[in-house]
N, C-alpha and C positions, 0 to 999 in steps of 0.2 A: 652652310654655301650658297653664294649668291648666284643670281639667273646667270650672269656672264660666266661665272666658274663652272656652274652646269651644265651650260652651253657648251664650253671648252670642253671638258669631260666628254661629253657626246662625241664632239669634233675629234678629239684624240682616242675614244673606242674605235670610233669607223677605221680612222686610221689604222690601228693596232692590228686590225683583221687585213691588211695589204700588204704585201713585201718591203722589206725594210728599204727606205729609200735616204740616198746619201748626198743628194744634190737639191738645188731650188729650181722649181720651173722659171725661166729666163721671162722677165716681164713683157709682155706682149702677145700678141696674138696667137692662137692654138685652136686646132679644130678638135671640138670633142663628141663624143656621145654622152646622153645624160643616162644615169643607170638605176639612179631611184631619185625619190626626194627626202630632205632630212627635217628635223626640226627647225623654225621660224620659215620653212617653204621653200629652202633653197635646192635647186638641184644640184645632183652629187655627180660629178665626172671623176673620171682618173687619169693623170697624164704621168707616163713612165711608174705607176704606183702611186702616185701620189695625190690625195683628195683635193679636189676643185669645187668650191660652194660658187654656184651662179643663179642668183634672184630671178625670176619671170621666166625660168625653164621646167620643164617636166619631164617625167621617164618616157624615152622612146626620141625624144630630141636628138637632132644633128645639127651641130652649129659650132660658128667661127666665134669664139670671146676672148676677152682683153683680160689676162692676169693683171690687176690692179694693185693687189696687196699678198705679201708674202708671210707666214707665219711657217715656226716650226717643224708642224704636221699637217697643216693644211693652206692651202690658197684660196684668195676670194678672186673671183672672176666678173666681169659683166657681158652680156648679151650683145654682142657686135651685128651679127648675121646669120639669120637661120638658112641650114643649108636642106634639112627634111624635118617639117613640122611633125611633133608625135600625132599619134590618130586621137590622141587625150585632148589635143587641144581645142577650144573655141574660140570665137573671135570675140575679146572683152569689149562690155558696151559701154565703158565708159573713156572717153576720149583723152583723158589725163591718167589712165592706169599704165604702169611702168615708169613713171616720173613721180606721181603721190604715193607717198608710204602710206597710207591707209591701208590699200589691200593689197595682199599677195599672189592673188589665184585665180582671178578673172579670166586668166587664160585656160582654166583647167574647167572639164565639164563638172557640173555640182555634185553628181553622183560620183564622181572621181575623186574630188575632194574629199568625201566621207570616207573612200577607202582609203586615201593615203593617210588620213588622221588617223584610223585604225592600226592602219600598218607601223605608223611613226611611235602610237602609243605602245604598242606591243614591245617593239625596241627599244625604247627607253625604259619599260618595266623591266627587261631581261638586263639592259645595261646597268641601268642605275638603281632599279629596286633590287637588283640579285635575286628575282623570281625566276627559279627552271619552271615551274608550271602555274599559269595565271587561269583564272574561269574565262570563258568565254565572254567576248566583249561586245555586248548590243550597243550599235550605233544608231542613234533617232537624226535622222536629218532634219532641218528646219522648213516647217512647211514654205517658208518663203525664202528662196536666198538673194532677194534683192528688196528694198525696201525696210527693213525688218529693224534698224536701229534707231530706237525713239530718245537718243542721246547723242550728241555729238560735240567736240572740241576743236573751233576752229583758229587757227594761229591768225594773228593780224600785225602788219607793219606796212607803214607809208600807204602804198596804192594795192598793196596784196592781201588777199585773205583767203585761205583754204588751210593745206595742211604739209607737214614738213615732207620734203624728197625722202626717197630712201635712204638710210646711212646719210644723213642730212640735216642741217638747219637753215635749208633754203627753203623759203614757202612756195608751193605750187599752187598759183592764183586758181581757183575753181569758181566755177559759174553757178554750177548745182553737183548734188552726189547722185548717186542711183543707190547706194545704200541706206540711206534714210530716208523717209517717209515724205509724202509731197508738202506737210504742213511744215517741214524743216526747210525744204528747198523754198518755201516762201518767205518764210523768215530770213533767210539768207540773203534773197533777192532783196527784201525791204531794208536789211543793214548798208547792202551796196549801193543802194539809193540817194540814203537817208545819213550814213555816217561817214562817207568817202571825204578825204583820205583816214586812213587808220593811224595816224601817228600818235596819236594818245592810247592806243589799247595795244594789250601784248595777246589777251587770249578773249575769244568770246566762246562761251558755251550756251547750246541750245538744248533744254529737255523739254518732251511735249506728251500729253496723255492722250491717246485716241479716245478714251473713255469721254474727255472732256472736248475733244478737238481744239485744245489751247496749247498754247507754251509759256515756258518761262525762258528769260535772258540773262546769263551770269557775264558780266563784264569784267575784267580783271585788267583793270586798269592803273596808269601811274598818275595821270590827274586827269579833270572834266574841265570843260569849258562850259559856257553858257548855252550854246550851240546844242552840244552833245545833251544837255538836260532838256532841253525843248524838245529834242527827238524821242527823247525818254517818255515826256509828258504825252505826244505823238501817240507813240505805242501803246501807253496803256489807254488810249481814248479809242483804241480798235479793239475791243472785247474779242471780236472773231478771231484776232492773231494770237495776241498775248496778255497774261494773265499778272504778271508779275516781273520784276527787275530786280536783281541784285547786282551791287558794286562792289567788287572785292578790292580792297587793296592790302597786303599781307595779310593780317590775321583780322584787320577792320571788315566789316560786311553792313552795306546800308541796304536795307530794303524796300521797294516802292511796290504798291498794289498787294498782291496776293500772290508769292512766289511757291506757292506749295501745287503739288499736281496729284492726283486724285486716281487712283486704279481699282479696278473689282478684278477678283480673283476668285472663278469660279471653282468651287470646292467639291469632289465625290469620293467621300469617305464612307466604307461598310455600306451602309442605308441611307445615310445621311447628305444631300446635296444643298449646300447653299453657296452665297456669296459673300466671299470677306473682302471687306473696305479698305483701303491702305492709304494713308496720307504720306506723300514724301515730300520734305522741305529739300532745299537747296543746301548741300553739304551733307545731305545724307545719301547713301549709295542706293542704287536700285541697279538690276538686269537690265540689259541694252533691249534683248529681244523678248518682249511678252509673251509670245506663242509658246517659246523653249522655256522661258520659265515657268509657265504650266506645267510643262513635261518634268522640268526640274524638281517642282513641288510634288508631283505624283510620284515620280521614281523616289525621292526620300522617304516619302510614306509608304511606298510598298516595300524598301529597303528596311525601313524600322519597323515595320508591322508592331507598332505602338497597342496597347493595352488597357482597358480601364484604371488597372492598380501601377502604371508604369509611372515612374518619374523621369523628367527627361531635362538634360542640360544642353542648352545651346548656347555655343561659345560663337562670339561676333555677330550677335544676334540683328544688327541692323534694324530695320524699320519694323522686322517681325515676320519676313517674307517666309520664314521655315517655321520657326516660333509657333505662331497664331495656328497654323494649319496642324500643326503637331498637337497643339495643347487640345484641340477640338475632340481628341481621342484619348489623351491621355490623362492620368489625374493630376499631375503636378508638373509645371514646365518653369524651368529658371532661365533666363536669355540675362549674358554677360554683354555689354557693347560698352567701348571707349569712346565713343562720340557722343557729344552730349546732345546735339539737335536729333539725332537718331534715337536716342533714349526718351526725347521728348514726344517722336514719334511714335514709336511702337507704345508708349503708354497710350498715347490717346488710341492708336489702332486698336489695341485691347480693349478699351473702354468702348468706343463706338460699335464695335462686334460683339457685346457681351461677353466676351471671356473672361471669367474671374478666375481662373486656376493659374496664372502666370505670376511671376514675379520678374521686375527685370533690374538687373543691377549695374551701376554705372560704374566703369573702370578697365583698366589693362586687365586683361584674361590672365595675365602670369600673376599678376598681384592679387586679384580675387582668389584663384586658385590654391595659392600658397595657403591661405589663410581659410580655406574651406572649412565650414563646422556645421552645414547641413547636412542631410540625410544623403547618403549615395545614390547616383543616380543608377537606374538600369539600362539607360541608353544616354550616349553622347553625341552631340551631331556637330561637327567641326566645317565652317565654311571660312577660311583664313584667307589672308592677303598672299598675294603672289609668291610670298616669302616663305609659305607653309608653315606648319605646327612646330618646329623641331625647338622650340623654346618652351614650349608648354605640353611637351609630349610624354616628359616623366610625369608631371602634374597630373597628366588626364589619366595614365596608367595607374597611378596610386590609389584612384578613385575606382577601380576594378569594375568599369560597366563591362556588363555582358556584351553588349554590342557597341560599336561605334560606326557612324555613317560619315566619311569623308567625302567632302565637296571641295574640287578644287578647279582653277584656271588654268594652272600650270604643272604639267605633267612631270616636270623634271623634281620639282619640289615636291611635287605628291609621291614618286617613283621612291624618291631619297625616304621620305619619312613613313612609307609602306614598310621599306627595308629595317628602320628602327623600331616599328612596331612589331614587326615579325618575331626582332630579336626581345621583344618584352613579352611574347606569350599571345601576339594576335594575329589570327591569319586570315587573309582574304578570300569572302566567300564569293562574292558577287560585283560585278564591274558594268558599269553604263557610260558611254560617250555622248554627250547630247553637243550636236554641233551649234552653240550659241552664236557661232560668231562664222556666218559664210562669208565667201571668199578672202578669209585671213587663214592663216596656220593655227591661230587659236581655236582652242577647245576647252570645254567644260567634261569634268569627271567625276562621277561619284563612284565611292566603293564602300561594300559593307565590310567588315570586320567583325570577327568573333571571338571571344575570348578562346584561347584552345586548352 
């Protein structure tokens, strides 16, 4: 099931709880009361029994909205005028909020955001996961609700540099962004002054490391002129700002300077405390919220309860963010990763940290598991892409691990997969919601499954 299909199923499920409706809301202005907040961050209202989803609203709002899109089971609306604001509202700090599609919830008090995510997750687990009973959900808020994001992708075209509008490919021209750290905003300012206009650029990605206080720029470009190359040379001569540049054209990448970033992960496991060093190259995946990444690692370790005689299989291992901490307490760990550059990083990271009980396998998870001839793991850790692990679920179950720790950034595919695991004899024991993405509806979920 695609994300779109999963979301549609959720909308249809919400609608199924309403009285039958045999009419379409007339396109135009209607007065509504926001009853709740659904996945994707939309406020939910009902007009004569039919669900209307309205971005940038929250439970308790009374407002005039314009219905601009009709579907069979729901409608989409946009906020026109607030009649009575909800007590849950706060003043958004960003002047671009409401037009820029990067943030969804700056108008909602941060602690309420976490509460809403818990309620949304509970609803999705019930509707899509078919879970009659779920473990209590532990919610861990982010220490910082702004300035947390160490990676961002800016769209560029002509005189515009910024982010897409909500449900649009129109670029909102932004001067700075409050959810990224000051270093990224400094780099945005530099790019604006030296690379304007942006006719040759499609996208500019900025990644930074607080440990190094430096960044890497990735330019997705159609072509480059000599003037642009001179700006790149100037950037690399400013070591306090930028340490590396990557020019990406289709599958080809040209690298200048040192386009890798280094991070330190404080690790506390049993009586052992140490720092793990991670190198992350451009093209390798990394979590965007470093403080919550620490929370994610500790949660996975707590759920895993790895012992010295355990064998662990980490699927979608990346640069070793979870693999290496697990290896510190296990007998043997295998990591599977499809991305070639990430495999190079994780092998480097294993060696530099002196961790020798790991083996890293380059390839698609589906292909590797299909021909698995090594010993069966006691624990399997899953951190798949948004599409979930449906394509490898049967292969995972065939290995008969005692425990599965499932990390997900999409609660819809996570819930679907929990239902499938339940049908195969695995039950959900513990659940944690880590708010990796404040000011947005996105969430990181960790579940522990035991063989029944």
